[in-house]
N, C-alpha and C positions, 0 to 999 in steps of 0.2 A: 812343462817342457819348453825350453827356450832356445838353447843352442845345440847344434849338431855339427860335428866335425866330419867332413867328407875327405877321404884319402884317395887320391888319383895320381898315378904315375909318380909316387914318392913325395908328392906335395899335398898340403892340406888346404881346405877351404872351409870357412865357417858359414853356417846358415842359421838365421834366427827363424824359428818355426813355431807354429801353434800346435797344440795337441790334436786339434781337429783336422790338421792338414793330412792329406793322403800321400801314399807313395807316388802317385801320379803328379801331385802338386810339387813334390820335391824334384821329380824327373823333369818337369817343365822348367824349373829354376836351373837345373843342371844344363838343359839344352840351351837356355839363354846365356849361361856363363861360359860353357865349353863348346857349344855348337854340336854336341853329340845328339843325334836323333833319339827320341824316347825308345824306339824299338831296338836300338843297339846298346842300351844301357842295362847293366846288370849290377844291382846293389846287393851287398852282403853285409850282414852283421856277424862277425866271426865266420863260422862255416855255413850259416843259414842264408839262403838266397831269398830275397824279398821279391817274389814273383807275382803277387796279386796287387795291382796298382790301385785298387779301390779300398784297400785296408788303411785305416788311420795309423799314423806314425805312433800314436800313443799305445796301440796294441802290439806294435813290433818292438819298440824300444823298451827293454826291461832292465831292471836292477842297475840303472846308471850307465848302461851301454850306449854312449852317445857318439860312438865312432863308427861310421859306415865306410865301406870300401866300394869303390866304383871300378868296374871292369867294363870295357867297351869293345864291341865288335868293330874293329877298324878295317876298312877296306884297303886292299893292296892296290897301289896305283901302278899301272904298266904303261910304258910308252912304246 
């Protein structure tokens, strides 16, 4: 496993990852790139929610599915 494509708000971002990386490792990189707190990130492969941060990516990514979708809980700002 080397490249993973993350889709967020209609745009894509490439990540170079190791098979030993966990979901949490990826979420840390997403936090650094997009500023979204880990607790507000929801990662999906197809219809499957990746909700266990301790699982290695190699266990989640199957049969060439190298495209993840990110949904974030965005807070509404009121003035």
